[in-house]
C-alpha positions in Angstrom: -14.9 0.8 -17.2 -11.4 -0.4 -18.0 -8.5 0.1 -15.7 -4.7 -0.4 -16.1 -2.1 -1.0 -13.5 1.4 0.6 -13.5 4.6 0.0 -11.6 6.2 3.0 -13.2 7.1 5.6 -10.6 6.6 8.4 -13.1 2.9 7.4 -13.4 2.2 7.7 -9.7 0.2 10.9 -8.9 1.8 12.0 -5.7 -0.7 14.8 -4.9 -3.6 12.4 -5.2 -1.9 9.7 -3.2 -1.0 12.3 -0.5 -4.6 13.7 -0.5 -6.0 10.3 0.2 -3.4 9.1 2.7 -3.2 12.2 4.8 -6.9 11.7 5.7 -6.6 7.9 6.2 -6.7 6.3 9.7 -3.2 4.8 9.2 -1.3 7.8 7.8 -3.4 10.8 9.1 -1.5 14.0 8.6 1.5 12.5 6.9 3.6 15.4 5.3 3.9 15.1 1.6 7.7 15.2 1.7 7.7 12.1 3.9 5.3 10.3 1.6 7.5 11.2 -1.4 10.5 9.6 0.4 8.5 6.5 1.3 7.3 6.1 -2.2 10.8 6.6 -3.7 12.1 3.7 -1.5 9.2 1.3 -2.2 7.9 -0.8 -5.0 4.6 0.8 -5.9 1.7 -0.1 -8.1 -1.1 2.3 -9.2 -4.5 1.7 -10.7 -5.6 4.2 -13.4 -8.9 4.8 -15.1 -9.5 5.2 -18.9 -8.7 8.9 -18.6 -5.3 8.2 -16.9 -6.5 9.4 -13.5 -5.1 7.5 -10.6 -7.8 5.7 -8.6 -5.8 3.2 -6.5 -2.4 2.7 -5.0 -0.4 0.1 -3.0 3.3 0.0 -2.0 5.7 -2.6 -0.7 8.7 -2.0 1.4 11.1 -4.8 0.8 14.7 -6.0 0.7 13.6 -8.0 -2.5 15.2 -11.1 -1.0 13.6 -12.2 2.3 10.7 -10.0 3.4 8.1 -7.5 2.3 5.8 -5.1 4.2 2.6 -4.2 2.3 1.4 -0.6 3.0 -0.9 2.2 1.9 -3.4 0.1 -0.1 -6.4 2.1 -1.2 -9.0 2.5 -4.0 -10.9 5.8 -4.3 -14.5 5.3 -3.1 -16.0 5.9 -6.6 -14.0 3.0 -8.0 -14.4 0.4 -5.2 -16.2 -2.9 -6.0 -14.4 -3.3 -9.3 -11.7 -5.7 -7.9 -8.9 -3.1 -8.2 -7.4 -3.8 -4.7 -7.3 -7.5 -5.5 -5.7 -6.8 -8.9 -3.0 -4.5 -7.4 -2.3 -7.1 -4.7 -2.1 -9.9 -7.2 0.2 -7.8 -9.4 2.5 -7.2 -6.5 2.5 -10.8 -5.6 3.5 -11.8 -9.1 6.1 -9.0 -9.5 9.5 -10.6 -10.4 11.4 -8.6 -7.6 9.1 -10.2 -5.0 9.4 -13.8 -5.8 10.8 -16.2 -3.2 10.2 -14.0 -0.2 9.9 -15.9 3.0 7.6 -13.4 4.8 5.1 -10.7 3.9 3.6 -8.5 6.6 0.8 -5.9 6.8 -1.3 -4.1 9.3 -5.0 -3.5 8.6 -7.9 -2.4 10.8 -10.8 -3.7 8.7 -9.7 -5.5 5.5 -8.9 -8.9 6.8 -11.5 -10.6 4.6 -9.9 -9.3 1.4 -6.4 -10.3 2.4 -7.6 -13.8 3.6 -9.0 -14.5 0.1 -5.5 -13.8 -1.2 -3.8 -16.2 1.1 -2.9 -14.0 4.1 -3.6 -15.2 7.6 -3.3 -13.8 11.1 0.1 -14.0 12.7 0.2 -17.3 14.5 2.2 -16.1 17.5 1.4 -12.4 17.9 3.2 -12.4 21.2 6.4 -12.7 19.2 5.7 -9.5 17.3 6.7 -6.1 18.7 6.5 -2.6 17.4 7.8 0.8 18.1 5.1 3.2 17.0 4.9 6.9 17.4 1.3 7.3 16.5 1.3 11.1 16.8 4.5 11.8 14.8 2.7 13.3 11.8 0.2 15.4 13.8 2.8 16.9 16.1 4.5 18.5 13.2 7.9 17.0 14.0 8.1 14.8 10.9 
C-alpha cells in the first residue's frame, strides 16, 4: 500500500484524530474543542492511505526558532509496521520551519527504541527538568 504525508491543516481529519487520542494513555478524555485548539496552534503532519483516509498523525508545538515539543504521534493499528511513524518524524525533522532548533523534547511511555533510532536520547540531567501536570484535567470535565 502506498501512503502520502501532508502538512496541510485542511487535510487533517479532526474526528479521527480525536477518536484515537481521547482513548490514548497520554490524552485520555481530551475534549474535541481542546484538541482542535492544540492542532490549530501546532505544526502537524498526517499520514494518509490510498483512499485518502488518515491513518497517522503527529504534531509539534514550537516557537520555530529555538525549541520544539513533539506530541500526539500515532499510527492506527492496521497500518503499523509500515514505517509511517518514522516517515512522519523524518518529515517533521526536515520541515523548513523546524531547522536550526536547539532543543526538541517529547514524553513517551513505550516508544523509546523508535525515537533512539532517529537520534533522540534520554535527558542527560532529568533532575533539571520539572513539570506542572494536571493528569485528571480532561476526565474531571473542567477542560
